[in-house]
All heavy atoms as TSV, in Angstrom:
chain	resi	resn	atom	element	x	y	z
A	1	MET	N	N	162.555	174.344	18.014
A	1	MET	CA	C	161.561	175.302	18.531
A	1	MET	C	C	160.235	174.884	17.925
A	1	MET	O	O	160.106	174.597	16.691
A	1	MET	CB	C	161.909	176.741	18.073
A	1	MET	CG	C	160.859	177.692	18.437
A	1	MET	SD	S	161.284	179.435	17.978
A	1	MET	CE	C	162.643	179.730	18.943
A	2	LYS	N	N	159.196	174.827	18.704
A	2	LYS	CA	C	157.865	174.512	18.254
A	2	LYS	C	C	157.239	175.675	17.481
A	2	LYS	O	O	157.603	176.803	17.673
A	2	LYS	CB	C	156.958	174.144	19.411
A	2	LYS	CG	C	157.404	172.924	20.172
A	2	LYS	CD	C	156.481	172.640	21.322
A	2	LYS	CE	C	156.876	171.379	22.019
A	2	LYS	NZ	N	156.003	171.064	23.152
A	3	LEU	N	N	156.334	175.332	16.554
A	3	LEU	CA	C	155.674	176.333	15.759
A	3	LEU	C	C	154.933	177.368	16.667
A	3	LEU	O	O	154.974	178.553	16.370
A	3	LEU	CB	C	154.710	175.756	14.740
A	3	LEU	CG	C	155.351	175.114	13.518
A	3	LEU	CD1	C	154.331	174.444	12.681
A	3	LEU	CD2	C	156.158	176.116	12.706
A	4	ALA	N	N	154.310	176.899	17.700
A	4	ALA	CA	C	153.538	177.769	18.578
A	4	ALA	C	C	154.503	178.743	19.261
A	4	ALA	O	O	154.202	179.956	19.378
A	4	ALA	CB	C	152.798	176.983	19.648
A	5	GLU	N	N	155.683	178.307	19.667
A	5	GLU	CA	C	156.672	179.164	20.265
A	5	GLU	C	C	157.259	180.189	19.256
A	5	GLU	O	O	157.402	181.332	19.580
A	5	GLU	CB	C	157.884	178.327	20.841
A	5	GLU	CG	C	157.424	177.492	22.020
A	5	GLU	CD	C	158.558	176.525	22.421
A	5	GLU	OE1	O	159.548	176.383	21.659
A	5	GLU	OE2	O	158.423	175.877	23.458
A	6	MET	N	N	157.394	179.729	18.006
A	6	MET	CA	C	157.916	180.596	16.953
A	6	MET	C	C	156.839	181.698	16.669
A	6	MET	O	O	157.212	182.856	16.465
A	6	MET	CB	C	158.222	179.800	15.709
A	6	MET	CG	C	158.905	180.611	14.610
A	6	MET	SD	S	159.262	179.656	13.151
A	6	MET	CE	C	160.466	178.474	13.769
A	7	ILE	N	N	155.593	181.323	16.607
A	7	ILE	CA	C	154.516	182.290	16.346
A	7	ILE	C	C	154.520	183.362	17.465
A	7	ILE	O	O	154.432	184.534	17.249
A	7	ILE	CB	C	153.160	181.586	16.263
A	7	ILE	CG1	C	153.096	180.746	14.945
A	7	ILE	CG2	C	152.025	182.610	16.259
A	7	ILE	CD1	C	151.923	179.817	14.857
A	8	GLU	N	N	154.584	182.836	18.745
A	8	GLU	CA	C	154.599	183.800	19.856
A	8	GLU	C	C	155.807	184.786	19.767
A	8	GLU	O	O	155.591	185.964	20.014
A	8	GLU	CB	C	154.635	183.018	21.192
A	8	GLU	CG	C	154.520	183.869	22.387
A	8	GLU	CD	C	154.445	183.084	23.668
A	8	GLU	OE1	O	154.005	181.920	23.610
A	8	GLU	OE2	O	154.820	183.615	24.713
A	9	ARG	N	N	156.957	184.233	19.452
A	9	ARG	CA	C	158.158	185.060	19.396
A	9	ARG	C	C	158.011	186.099	18.261
A	9	ARG	O	O	158.336	187.247	18.434
A	9	ARG	CB	C	159.404	184.196	19.183
A	9	ARG	CG	C	160.718	184.962	19.152
A	9	ARG	CD	C	161.848	184.026	19.053
A	9	ARG	NE	N	161.783	183.142	17.936
A	9	ARG	CZ	C	162.465	183.266	16.794
A	9	ARG	NH1	N	163.362	184.232	16.692
A	9	ARG	NH2	N	162.299	182.420	15.804
A	10	LYS	N	N	157.521	185.634	17.110
A	10	LYS	CA	C	157.360	186.543	15.992
A	10	LYS	C	C	156.281	187.626	16.283
A	10	LYS	O	O	156.412	188.733	15.852
A	10	LYS	CB	C	156.955	185.794	14.743
A	10	LYS	CG	C	158.099	184.995	14.100
A	10	LYS	CD	C	159.144	185.915	13.627
A	10	LYS	CE	C	160.287	185.116	12.963
A	10	LYS	NZ	N	161.357	186.005	12.479
A	11	MET	N	N	155.260	187.274	17.026
A	11	MET	CA	C	154.224	188.229	17.410
A	11	MET	C	C	154.821	189.305	18.338
A	11	MET	O	O	154.457	190.514	18.153
A	11	MET	CB	C	153.036	187.548	18.035
A	11	MET	CG	C	152.223	186.783	17.077
A	11	MET	SD	S	150.763	186.003	17.787
A	11	MET	CE	C	149.706	187.355	18.049
A	12	LEU	N	N	155.674	188.910	19.256
A	12	LEU	CA	C	156.329	189.934	20.133
A	12	LEU	C	C	157.260	190.807	19.285
A	12	LEU	O	O	157.249	192.044	19.516
A	12	LEU	CB	C	157.124	189.197	21.184
A	12	LEU	CG	C	156.330	188.428	22.246
A	12	LEU	CD1	C	157.216	187.627	23.162
A	12	LEU	CD2	C	155.477	189.409	23.086
A	13	GLU	N	N	157.947	190.271	18.358
A	13	GLU	CA	C	158.810	191.075	17.440
A	13	GLU	C	C	157.903	192.037	16.655
A	13	GLU	O	O	158.277	193.219	16.489
A	13	GLU	CB	C	159.603	190.218	16.487
A	13	GLU	CG	C	160.715	189.391	17.095
A	13	GLU	CD	C	161.409	188.501	16.130
A	13	GLU	OE1	O	161.184	188.614	14.900
A	13	GLU	OE2	O	162.102	187.580	16.588
A	14	GLU	N	N	156.774	191.542	16.178
A	14	GLU	CA	C	155.884	192.395	15.352
A	14	GLU	C	C	155.365	193.516	16.212
A	14	GLU	O	O	155.357	194.643	15.794
A	14	GLU	CB	C	154.744	191.504	14.861
A	14	GLU	CG	C	153.743	192.218	13.976
A	14	GLU	CD	C	152.577	192.826	14.751
A	14	GLU	OE1	O	152.232	192.249	15.782
A	14	GLU	OE2	O	151.972	193.733	14.267
A	15	GLU	N	N	155.010	193.237	17.447
A	15	GLU	CA	C	154.525	194.327	18.371
A	15	GLU	C	C	155.549	195.364	18.584
A	15	GLU	O	O	155.287	196.533	18.569
A	15	GLU	CB	C	154.105	193.686	19.690
A	15	GLU	CG	C	152.818	192.884	19.622
A	15	GLU	CD	C	152.427	192.227	20.947
A	15	GLU	OE1	O	153.086	192.558	21.945
A	15	GLU	OE2	O	151.504	191.418	20.970
A	16	ASP	N	N	156.846	194.940	18.846
A	16	ASP	CA	C	157.912	195.911	19.000
A	16	ASP	C	C	158.154	196.732	17.794
A	16	ASP	O	O	158.338	197.973	17.895
A	16	ASP	CB	C	159.231	195.168	19.363
A	16	ASP	CG	C	159.186	194.553	20.752
A	16	ASP	OD1	O	158.391	194.998	21.585
A	16	ASP	OD2	O	160.018	193.658	20.994
A	17	LEU	N	N	158.133	196.121	16.603
A	17	LEU	CA	C	158.363	196.893	15.385
A	17	LEU	C	C	157.193	197.801	15.004
A	17	LEU	O	O	157.418	198.867	14.402
A	17	LEU	CB	C	158.655	195.915	14.195
A	17	LEU	CG	C	159.998	195.205	14.221
A	17	LEU	CD1	C	160.028	194.118	13.189
A	17	LEU	CD2	C	161.131	196.167	14.009
A	18	CYS	N	N	156.021	197.359	15.309
A	18	CYS	CA	C	154.847	198.105	14.756
A	18	CYS	C	C	154.247	199.126	15.776
A	18	CYS	O	O	153.455	199.974	15.354
A	18	CYS	CB	C	153.721	197.104	14.474
A	18	CYS	SG	S	154.184	195.982	13.093
A	19	THR	N	N	154.710	199.153	17.001
A	19	THR	CA	C	154.223	200.050	17.953
A	19	THR	C	C	154.524	201.488	17.504
A	19	THR	O	O	155.662	201.923	17.405
A	19	THR	CB	C	154.795	199.844	19.375
A	19	THR	OG1	O	154.458	198.508	19.778
A	19	THR	CG2	C	154.263	200.840	20.378
A	20	GLY	N	N	153.452	202.224	17.131
A	20	GLY	CA	C	153.635	203.693	16.759
A	20	GLY	C	C	153.981	203.799	15.305
A	20	GLY	O	O	154.062	204.927	14.799
A	21	ASP	N	N	154.197	202.698	14.573
A	21	ASP	CA	C	154.602	202.760	13.147
A	21	ASP	C	C	154.016	201.626	12.360
A	21	ASP	O	O	154.716	200.885	11.712
A	21	ASP	CB	C	156.111	202.864	13.052
A	21	ASP	CG	C	156.561	203.299	11.678
A	21	ASP	OD1	O	155.735	203.849	10.926
A	21	ASP	OD2	O	157.784	203.177	11.416
A	22	GLU	N	N	152.668	201.476	12.450
A	22	GLU	CA	C	151.983	200.334	11.827
A	22	GLU	C	C	152.147	200.291	10.314
A	22	GLU	O	O	152.026	199.211	9.731
A	22	GLU	CB	C	150.517	200.352	12.176
A	22	GLU	CG	C	150.175	200.040	13.630
A	22	GLU	CD	C	150.268	201.317	14.514
A	22	GLU	OE1	O	150.418	202.439	14.004
A	22	GLU	OE2	O	150.350	201.143	15.765
A	23	GLY	N	N	152.429	201.401	9.676
A	23	GLY	CA	C	152.550	201.395	8.219
A	23	GLY	C	C	153.981	201.158	7.688
A	23	GLY	O	O	154.158	201.149	6.468
A	24	SER	N	N	154.915	200.936	8.570
A	24	SER	CA	C	156.315	200.799	8.100
A	24	SER	C	C	156.536	199.465	7.354
A	24	SER	O	O	155.839	198.476	7.559
A	24	SER	CB	C	157.292	200.867	9.239
A	24	SER	OG	O	157.193	199.711	10.068
A	25	ASP	N	N	157.522	199.423	6.501
A	25	ASP	CA	C	157.879	198.181	5.777
A	25	ASP	C	C	158.248	197.099	6.783
A	25	ASP	O	O	157.910	195.932	6.567
A	25	ASP	CB	C	158.993	198.442	4.776
A	25	ASP	CG	C	158.543	199.264	3.562
A	25	ASP	OD1	O	157.287	199.331	3.316
A	25	ASP	OD2	O	159.389	199.872	2.927
A	26	GLU	N	N	158.994	197.438	7.777
A	26	GLU	CA	C	159.450	196.448	8.747
A	26	GLU	C	C	158.246	195.806	9.415
A	26	GLU	O	O	158.229	194.602	9.711
A	26	GLU	CB	C	160.373	197.055	9.811
A	26	GLU	CG	C	161.739	197.476	9.276
A	26	GLU	CD	C	161.765	198.914	8.757
A	26	GLU	OE1	O	160.684	199.586	8.824
A	26	GLU	OE2	O	162.782	199.277	8.199
A	27	CYS	N	N	157.204	196.574	9.781
A	27	CYS	CA	C	156.068	196.151	10.423
A	27	CYS	C	C	155.315	195.141	9.484
A	27	CYS	O	O	154.857	194.087	9.890
A	27	CYS	CB	C	155.141	197.280	10.852
A	27	CYS	SG	S	153.578	196.750	11.575
A	28	LYS	N	N	155.216	195.510	8.232
A	28	LYS	CA	C	154.483	194.661	7.242
A	28	LYS	C	C	155.202	193.318	7.077
A	28	LYS	O	O	154.533	192.260	7.026
A	28	LYS	CB	C	154.368	195.387	5.889
A	28	LYS	CG	C	153.480	196.610	5.918
A	28	LYS	CD	C	153.486	197.333	4.586
A	28	LYS	CE	C	152.667	198.568	4.693
A	28	LYS	NZ	N	152.790	199.427	3.517
A	29	VAL	N	N	156.518	193.366	7.011
A	29	VAL	CA	C	157.303	192.124	6.891
A	29	VAL	C	C	157.114	191.219	8.150
A	29	VAL	O	O	156.917	190.068	8.033
A	29	VAL	CB	C	158.786	192.416	6.668
A	29	VAL	CG1	C	159.625	191.157	6.745
A	29	VAL	CG2	C	158.980	193.063	5.272
A	30	ALA	N	N	157.145	191.865	9.299
A	30	ALA	CA	C	156.985	191.109	10.528
A	30	ALA	C	C	155.612	190.439	10.607
A	30	ALA	O	O	155.476	189.320	11.021
A	30	ALA	CB	C	157.229	192.050	11.770
A	31	TRP	N	N	154.579	191.193	10.205
A	31	TRP	CA	C	153.232	190.614	10.259
A	31	TRP	C	C	153.122	189.501	9.232
A	31	TRP	O	O	152.453	188.451	9.493
A	31	TRP	CB	C	152.166	191.697	10.006
A	31	TRP	CG	C	150.842	191.154	10.196
A	31	TRP	CD1	C	149.860	190.958	9.287
A	31	TRP	CD2	C	150.249	190.646	11.449
A	31	TRP	NE1	N	148.756	190.421	9.816
A	31	TRP	CE2	C	148.958	190.173	11.169
A	31	TRP	CE3	C	150.779	190.549	12.693
A	31	TRP	CZ2	C	148.167	189.619	12.154
A	31	TRP	CZ3	C	149.926	189.975	13.693
A	31	TRP	CH2	C	148.644	189.561	13.408
A	32	ASP	N	N	153.733	189.663	8.046
A	32	ASP	CA	C	153.704	188.572	7.033
A	32	ASP	C	C	154.327	187.307	7.559
A	32	ASP	O	O	153.852	186.185	7.327
A	32	ASP	CB	C	154.462	189.042	5.787
A	32	ASP	CG	C	153.631	189.976	4.900
A	32	ASP	OD1	O	152.415	190.114	5.141
A	32	ASP	OD2	O	154.252	190.646	4.041
A	33	GLU	N	N	155.451	187.428	8.343
A	33	GLU	CA	C	156.062	186.294	8.927
A	33	GLU	C	C	155.207	185.588	9.919
A	33	GLU	O	O	155.083	184.339	9.961
A	33	GLU	CB	C	157.360	186.729	9.664
A	33	GLU	CG	C	158.447	187.116	8.652
A	33	GLU	CD	C	159.728	187.585	9.360
A	33	GLU	OE1	O	159.685	187.798	10.611
A	33	GLU	OE2	O	160.737	187.749	8.648
A	34	VAL	N	N	154.491	186.327	10.712
A	34	VAL	CA	C	153.530	185.761	11.674
A	34	VAL	C	C	152.437	184.959	10.927
A	34	VAL	O	O	152.098	183.841	11.232
A	34	VAL	CB	C	152.839	186.839	12.554
A	34	VAL	CG1	C	151.674	186.272	13.381
A	34	VAL	CG2	C	153.904	187.453	13.451
A	35	GLU	N	N	151.912	185.564	9.848
A	35	GLU	CA	C	150.875	184.898	9.099
A	35	GLU	C	C	151.341	183.605	8.389
A	35	GLU	O	O	150.708	182.623	8.398
A	35	GLU	CB	C	150.284	185.860	8.022
A	35	GLU	CG	C	149.434	186.955	8.615
A	35	GLU	CD	C	148.890	187.868	7.529
A	35	GLU	OE1	O	149.381	187.846	6.424
A	35	GLU	OE2	O	147.925	188.635	7.839
A	36	GLU	N	N	152.605	183.679	7.867
A	36	GLU	CA	C	153.141	182.490	7.182
A	36	GLU	C	C	153.364	181.329	8.183
A	36	GLU	O	O	153.050	180.201	7.852
A	36	GLU	CB	C	154.456	182.820	6.510
A	36	GLU	CG	C	154.255	183.653	5.282
A	36	GLU	CD	C	155.599	184.123	4.657
A	36	GLU	OE1	O	156.619	183.537	4.972
A	36	GLU	OE2	O	155.545	185.000	3.760
A	37	ILE	N	N	153.892	181.622	9.313
A	37	ILE	CA	C	154.099	180.549	10.327
A	37	ILE	C	C	152.760	180.035	10.796
A	37	ILE	O	O	152.608	178.833	10.985
A	37	ILE	CB	C	154.976	181.095	11.506
A	37	ILE	CG1	C	156.343	181.501	10.999
A	37	ILE	CG2	C	155.083	180.009	12.591
A	37	ILE	CD1	C	157.225	182.272	11.963
A	38	SER	N	N	151.790	180.932	11.039
A	38	SER	CA	C	150.481	180.419	11.439
A	38	SER	C	C	149.834	179.555	10.393
A	38	SER	O	O	149.235	178.496	10.705
A	38	SER	CB	C	149.553	181.642	11.670
A	38	SER	OG	O	150.049	182.448	12.745
A	39	GLN	N	N	149.984	179.874	9.133
A	39	GLN	CA	C	149.481	179.007	8.071
A	39	GLN	C	C	150.183	177.668	8.009
A	39	GLN	O	O	149.561	176.668	7.767
A	39	GLN	CB	C	149.587	179.739	6.711
A	39	GLN	CG	C	148.645	180.881	6.546
A	39	GLN	CD	C	148.852	181.680	5.249
A	39	GLN	OE1	O	149.826	181.413	4.546
A	39	GLN	NE2	N	148.015	182.601	4.980
A	40	ALA	N	N	151.478	177.700	8.206
A	40	ALA	CA	C	152.260	176.415	8.236
A	40	ALA	C	C	151.784	175.533	9.373
A	40	ALA	O	O	151.628	174.318	9.159
A	40	ALA	CB	C	153.769	176.709	8.384
A	41	LYS	N	N	151.494	176.107	10.493
A	41	LYS	CA	C	150.936	175.354	11.636
A	41	LYS	C	C	149.613	174.741	11.334
A	41	LYS	O	O	149.370	173.530	11.617
A	41	LYS	CB	C	150.874	176.192	12.934
A	41	LYS	CG	C	150.441	175.456	14.123
A	41	LYS	CD	C	150.362	176.372	15.322
A	41	LYS	CE	C	149.789	175.592	16.552
A	41	LYS	NZ	N	149.646	176.449	17.701
A	42	ALA	N	N	148.744	175.543	10.702
A	42	ALA	CA	C	147.425	175.059	10.380
A	42	ALA	C	C	147.523	173.960	9.322
A	42	ALA	O	O	146.798	172.930	9.401
A	42	ALA	CB	C	146.550	176.226	9.846
A	43	HIS	N	N	148.412	174.093	8.317
A	43	HIS	CA	C	148.588	173.124	7.296
A	43	HIS	C	C	149.098	171.806	7.897
A	43	HIS	O	O	148.658	170.680	7.551
A	43	HIS	CB	C	149.585	173.646	6.249
A	43	HIS	CG	C	149.704	172.763	5.072
A	43	HIS	ND1	N	148.725	172.538	4.129
A	43	HIS	CD2	C	150.804	172.045	4.630
A	43	HIS	CE1	C	149.179	171.729	3.251
A	43	HIS	NE2	N	150.450	171.391	3.502
A	44	LEU	N	N	150.037	171.879	8.816
A	44	LEU	CA	C	150.600	170.716	9.462
A	44	LEU	C	C	149.492	169.982	10.284
A	44	LEU	O	O	149.410	168.764	10.255
A	44	LEU	CB	C	151.809	171.042	10.317
A	44	LEU	CG	C	152.438	169.922	11.132
A	44	LEU	CD1	C	152.976	168.836	10.166
A	44	LEU	CD2	C	153.567	170.468	11.978
A	45	ARG	N	N	148.729	170.761	11.000
A	45	ARG	CA	C	147.670	170.196	11.798
A	45	ARG	C	C	146.633	169.413	10.901
A	45	ARG	O	O	146.272	168.254	11.229
A	45	ARG	CB	C	146.869	171.257	12.520
A	45	ARG	CG	C	145.799	170.749	13.463
A	45	ARG	CD	C	144.969	171.778	14.212
A	45	ARG	NE	N	145.856	172.761	14.850
A	45	ARG	CZ	C	145.733	174.101	14.668
A	45	ARG	NH1	N	144.894	174.567	13.833
A	45	ARG	NH2	N	146.584	174.890	15.321
A	46	VAL	N	N	146.307	169.907	9.732
A	46	VAL	CA	C	145.403	169.218	8.809
A	46	VAL	C	C	146.059	167.950	8.339
A	46	VAL	O	O	145.433	166.864	8.342
A	46	VAL	CB	C	145.049	170.110	7.638
A	46	VAL	CG1	C	144.369	169.306	6.518
A	46	VAL	CG2	C	144.136	171.257	8.067
A	47	LYS	N	N	147.331	167.955	8.011
A	47	LYS	CA	C	148.067	166.731	7.552
A	47	LYS	C	C	148.083	165.708	8.656
A	47	LYS	O	O	147.882	164.521	8.382
A	47	LYS	CB	C	149.463	167.085	7.100
A	47	LYS	CG	C	149.555	167.715	5.737
A	47	LYS	CD	C	150.998	167.799	5.357
A	47	LYS	CE	C	151.112	168.026	3.882
A	47	LYS	NZ	N	150.735	166.929	3.027
A	48	LEU	N	N	148.327	166.149	9.895
A	48	LEU	CA	C	148.434	165.138	11.020
A	48	LEU	C	C	147.045	164.585	11.258
A	48	LEU	O	O	146.932	163.394	11.638
A	48	LEU	CB	C	148.978	165.831	12.241
A	48	LEU	CG	C	150.495	166.206	12.054
A	48	LEU	CD1	C	150.929	166.952	13.352
A	48	LEU	CD2	C	151.360	164.992	11.866
A	49	GLU	N	N	145.951	165.373	11.128
A	49	GLU	CA	C	144.631	164.882	11.387
A	49	GLU	C	C	144.228	163.820	10.366
A	49	GLU	O	O	143.518	162.895	10.629
A	49	GLU	CB	C	143.632	166.037	11.366
A	49	GLU	CG	C	143.651	166.872	12.610
A	49	GLU	CD	C	142.823	168.140	12.592
A	49	GLU	OE1	O	142.157	168.360	11.514
A	49	GLU	OE2	O	142.762	168.818	13.569
A	50	ARG	N	N	144.781	163.994	9.123
A	50	ARG	CA	C	144.526	163.035	8.050
A	50	ARG	C	C	145.464	161.859	8.130
A	50	ARG	O	O	145.417	160.968	7.246
A	50	ARG	CB	C	144.658	163.717	6.693
A	50	ARG	CG	C	143.584	164.737	6.474
A	50	ARG	CD	C	143.814	165.334	5.075
A	50	ARG	NE	N	142.881	166.457	4.821
A	50	ARG	CZ	C	143.042	167.286	3.878
A	50	ARG	NH1	N	144.056	167.253	3.060
A	50	ARG	NH2	N	142.150	168.269	3.741
A	51	ASP	N	N	146.312	161.847	9.093
A	51	ASP	CA	C	147.345	160.831	9.275
A	51	ASP	C	C	148.317	160.695	8.059
A	51	ASP	O	O	148.723	159.646	7.697
A	51	ASP	CB	C	146.692	159.436	9.550
A	51	ASP	CG	C	147.636	158.450	10.200
A	51	ASP	OD1	O	148.565	158.911	10.953
A	51	ASP	OD2	O	147.445	157.250	9.969
A	52	GLU	N	N	148.641	161.879	7.539
A	52	GLU	CA	C	149.578	161.967	6.399
A	52	GLU	C	C	150.985	162.233	6.982
A	52	GLU	O	O	151.169	162.916	7.995
A	52	GLU	CB	C	149.233	163.056	5.438
A	52	GLU	CG	C	147.888	162.849	4.724
A	52	GLU	CD	C	147.511	163.977	3.853
A	52	GLU	OE1	O	148.318	164.910	3.615
A	52	GLU	OE2	O	146.333	164.013	3.412
A	53	ASP	N	N	151.938	161.742	6.309
A	53	ASP	CA	C	153.357	161.975	6.672
A	53	ASP	C	C	153.773	163.378	6.242
A	53	ASP	O	O	153.732	163.701	5.100
A	53	ASP	CB	C	154.295	160.965	6.051
A	53	ASP	CG	C	155.713	161.102	6.438
A	53	ASP	OD1	O	156.022	162.034	7.221
A	53	ASP	OD2	O	156.531	160.302	5.979
A	54	PRO	N	N	154.074	164.264	7.204
A	54	PRO	CA	C	154.425	165.653	6.855
A	54	PRO	C	C	155.697	165.702	5.963
A	54	PRO	O	O	155.904	166.683	5.247
A	54	PRO	CB	C	154.661	166.308	8.195
A	54	PRO	CG	C	154.494	165.377	9.248
A	54	PRO	CD	C	154.130	164.036	8.633
A	55	MET	N	N	156.515	164.734	5.997
A	55	MET	CA	C	157.758	164.713	5.158
A	55	MET	C	C	157.531	164.323	3.769
A	55	MET	O	O	158.312	164.497	2.865
A	55	MET	CB	C	158.820	163.874	5.815
A	55	MET	CG	C	159.383	164.381	7.096
A	55	MET	SD	S	160.220	165.937	6.926
A	55	MET	CE	C	161.652	165.396	5.962
A	56	GLU	N	N	156.336	163.675	3.492
A	56	GLU	CA	C	156.104	163.136	2.154
A	56	GLU	C	C	156.129	164.200	1.043
A	56	GLU	O	O	156.800	164.012	0.108
A	56	GLU	CB	C	154.710	162.449	2.123
A	56	GLU	CG	C	154.392	161.724	0.868
A	56	GLU	CD	C	153.094	160.963	0.893
A	56	GLU	OE1	O	152.714	160.517	2.009
A	56	GLU	OE2	O	152.507	160.769	-0.144
A	57	GLU	N	N	155.484	165.297	1.264
A	57	GLU	CA	C	155.509	166.385	0.252
A	57	GLU	C	C	156.877	166.968	0.124
A	57	GLU	O	O	157.343	167.252	-0.968
A	57	GLU	CB	C	154.492	167.445	0.696
A	57	GLU	CG	C	154.277	168.545	-0.302
A	57	GLU	CD	C	153.273	169.537	0.127
A	57	GLU	OE1	O	152.313	169.178	0.793
A	57	GLU	OE2	O	153.384	170.704	-0.289
A	58	PHE	N	N	157.578	167.161	1.235
A	58	PHE	CA	C	158.946	167.705	1.229
A	58	PHE	C	C	159.829	166.772	0.372
A	58	PHE	O	O	160.609	167.244	-0.447
A	58	PHE	CB	C	159.451	167.893	2.659
A	58	PHE	CG	C	160.889	168.316	2.748
A	58	PHE	CD1	C	161.229	169.611	2.529
A	58	PHE	CD2	C	161.875	167.383	3.051
A	58	PHE	CE1	C	162.536	170.001	2.622
A	58	PHE	CE2	C	163.212	167.742	3.131
A	58	PHE	CZ	C	163.521	169.074	2.926
A	59	CYS	N	N	159.809	165.512	0.664
A	59	CYS	CA	C	160.688	164.565	0.041
A	59	CYS	C	C	160.282	164.334	-1.432
A	59	CYS	O	O	161.180	164.015	-2.251
A	59	CYS	CB	C	160.731	163.249	0.783
A	59	CYS	SG	S	161.519	163.385	2.427
A	60	TYR	N	N	159.083	164.503	-1.719
A	60	TYR	CA	C	158.647	164.351	-3.130
A	60	TYR	C	C	159.292	165.403	-3.988
A	60	TYR	O	O	159.755	165.111	-5.109
A	60	TYR	CB	C	157.065	164.487	-3.264
A	60	TYR	CG	C	156.596	164.344	-4.699
A	60	TYR	CD1	C	156.502	163.091	-5.217
A	60	TYR	CD2	C	156.274	165.497	-5.410
A	60	TYR	CE1	C	156.031	162.958	-6.531
A	60	TYR	CE2	C	155.802	165.347	-6.742
A	60	TYR	CZ	C	155.704	164.074	-7.282
A	60	TYR	OH	O	155.244	163.978	-8.578
A	61	GLY	N	N	159.448	166.649	-3.485
A	61	GLY	CA	C	160.079	167.688	-4.215
A	61	GLY	C	C	161.625	167.591	-4.287
A	61	GLY	O	O	162.233	168.159	-5.223
A	62	ASP	N	N	162.210	166.951	-3.358
A	62	ASP	CA	C	163.686	166.860	-3.281
A	62	ASP	C	C	164.082	165.541	-2.571
A	62	ASP	O	O	164.567	165.578	-1.431
A	62	ASP	CB	C	164.252	168.037	-2.594
A	62	ASP	CG	C	165.735	168.254	-2.833
A	62	ASP	OD1	O	166.277	167.416	-3.597
A	62	ASP	OD2	O	166.329	169.159	-2.307
A	63	PRO	N	N	163.968	164.432	-3.239
A	63	PRO	CA	C	164.153	163.125	-2.540
A	63	PRO	C	C	165.596	162.833	-2.157
A	63	PRO	O	O	165.898	161.965	-1.394
A	63	PRO	CB	C	163.663	162.151	-3.573
A	63	PRO	CG	C	163.747	162.787	-4.884
A	63	PRO	CD	C	163.516	164.297	-4.598
A	64	GLU	N	N	166.566	163.634	-2.690
A	64	GLU	CA	C	167.979	163.306	-2.453
A	64	GLU	C	C	168.488	164.083	-1.192
A	64	GLU	O	O	169.668	163.913	-0.840
A	64	GLU	CB	C	168.825	163.796	-3.650
A	64	GLU	CG	C	168.456	163.040	-4.936
A	64	GLU	CD	C	168.662	161.533	-4.770
A	64	GLU	OE1	O	169.644	161.079	-4.132
A	64	GLU	OE2	O	167.756	160.777	-5.239
A	65	THR	N	N	167.682	164.893	-0.531
A	65	THR	CA	C	168.114	165.553	0.694
A	65	THR	C	C	168.344	164.581	1.808
A	65	THR	O	O	167.836	163.411	1.811
A	65	THR	CB	C	167.062	166.557	1.187
A	65	THR	OG1	O	165.900	165.935	1.508
A	65	THR	CG2	C	166.802	167.645	0.180
A	66	GLU	N	N	169.242	164.970	2.721
A	66	GLU	CA	C	169.592	164.109	3.811
A	66	GLU	C	C	168.421	163.613	4.630
A	66	GLU	O	O	168.379	162.422	5.049
A	66	GLU	CB	C	170.571	164.810	4.740
A	66	GLU	CG	C	171.114	163.977	5.866
A	66	GLU	CD	C	172.095	164.688	6.691
A	66	GLU	OE1	O	172.765	165.638	6.273
A	66	GLU	OE2	O	172.268	164.282	7.858
A	67	GLU	N	N	167.423	164.447	4.777
A	67	GLU	CA	C	166.229	164.098	5.576
A	67	GLU	C	C	165.407	162.963	4.935
A	67	GLU	O	O	164.679	162.291	5.626
A	67	GLU	CB	C	165.356	165.324	5.830
A	67	GLU	CG	C	165.937	166.389	6.675
A	67	GLU	CD	C	166.826	167.359	5.923
A	67	GLU	OE1	O	166.979	167.205	4.726
A	67	GLU	OE2	O	167.349	168.288	6.525
A	68	CYS	N	N	165.564	162.829	3.627
A	68	CYS	CA	C	164.719	161.910	2.860
A	68	CYS	C	C	165.455	160.642	2.516
A	68	CYS	O	O	164.864	159.710	2.011
A	68	CYS	CB	C	164.184	162.580	1.655
A	68	CYS	SG	S	163.240	164.071	1.953
A	69	THR	N	N	166.730	160.574	2.762
A	69	THR	CA	C	167.511	159.386	2.403
A	69	THR	C	C	167.306	158.284	3.407
A	69	THR	O	O	167.327	158.499	4.652
A	69	THR	CB	C	168.993	159.729	2.426
A	69	THR	OG1	O	169.224	160.889	1.517
A	69	THR	CG2	C	169.860	158.572	1.951
A	70	VAL	N	N	167.064	157.063	2.924
A	70	VAL	CA	C	166.863	155.881	3.731
A	70	VAL	C	C	168.143	155.140	3.754
A	70	VAL	O	O	168.683	154.829	2.739
A	70	VAL	CB	C	165.723	155.032	3.244
A	70	VAL	CG1	C	165.574	153.774	4.063
A	70	VAL	CG2	C	164.381	155.796	3.220
A	71	VAL	N	N	168.700	154.859	4.910
A	71	VAL	CA	C	169.936	154.087	5.041
A	71	VAL	C	C	169.624	152.773	5.620
A	71	VAL	O	O	169.046	152.649	6.674
A	71	VAL	CB	C	170.967	154.908	5.907
A	71	VAL	CG1	C	172.221	154.071	6.054
A	71	VAL	CG2	C	171.229	156.249	5.362
A	72	TYR	N	N	170.118	151.737	4.989
A	72	TYR	CA	C	169.908	150.336	5.470
A	72	TYR	C	C	171.234	149.848	5.990
A	72	TYR	O	O	172.242	149.887	5.320
A	72	TYR	CB	C	169.444	149.425	4.348
A	72	TYR	CG	C	168.102	149.811	3.814
A	72	TYR	CD1	C	167.958	150.543	2.643
A	72	TYR	CD2	C	166.939	149.437	4.473
A	72	TYR	CE1	C	166.727	150.914	2.155
A	72	TYR	CE2	C	165.651	149.773	4.004
A	72	TYR	CZ	C	165.578	150.477	2.825
A	72	TYR	OH	O	164.324	150.817	2.351
A	73	ASP	N	N	171.187	149.372	7.266
A	73	ASP	CA	C	172.367	148.711	7.810
A	73	ASP	C	C	172.242	147.213	7.619
A	73	ASP	O	O	171.255	146.660	7.979
A	73	ASP	CB	C	172.495	149.033	9.374
A	73	ASP	CG	C	172.940	150.418	9.662
A	73	ASP	OD1	O	173.552	151.046	8.801
A	73	ASP	OD2	O	172.632	150.879	10.772
A	74	GLY	N	N	173.236	146.663	7.049
A	74	GLY	CA	C	173.059	145.210	6.913
A	74	GLY	C	C	174.050	144.544	6.187
A	74	GLY	O	O	174.865	144.399	5.501
């Protein structure tokens, strides 16, 4: 799922939860999720504009994960 689609889906969830009850804990959590995903999208856009590898920071913190392992056939 693309970040834009995830943001849209979370915004719809937020609208459903918050309609008529904007002060509820569920509404606050839903809005926080929308903000976090939006920030992640903006952060990724900046990295891509700088031509940085988005996996570099992830792998730096945990280089042994499957996504960061380099396998050589030979």
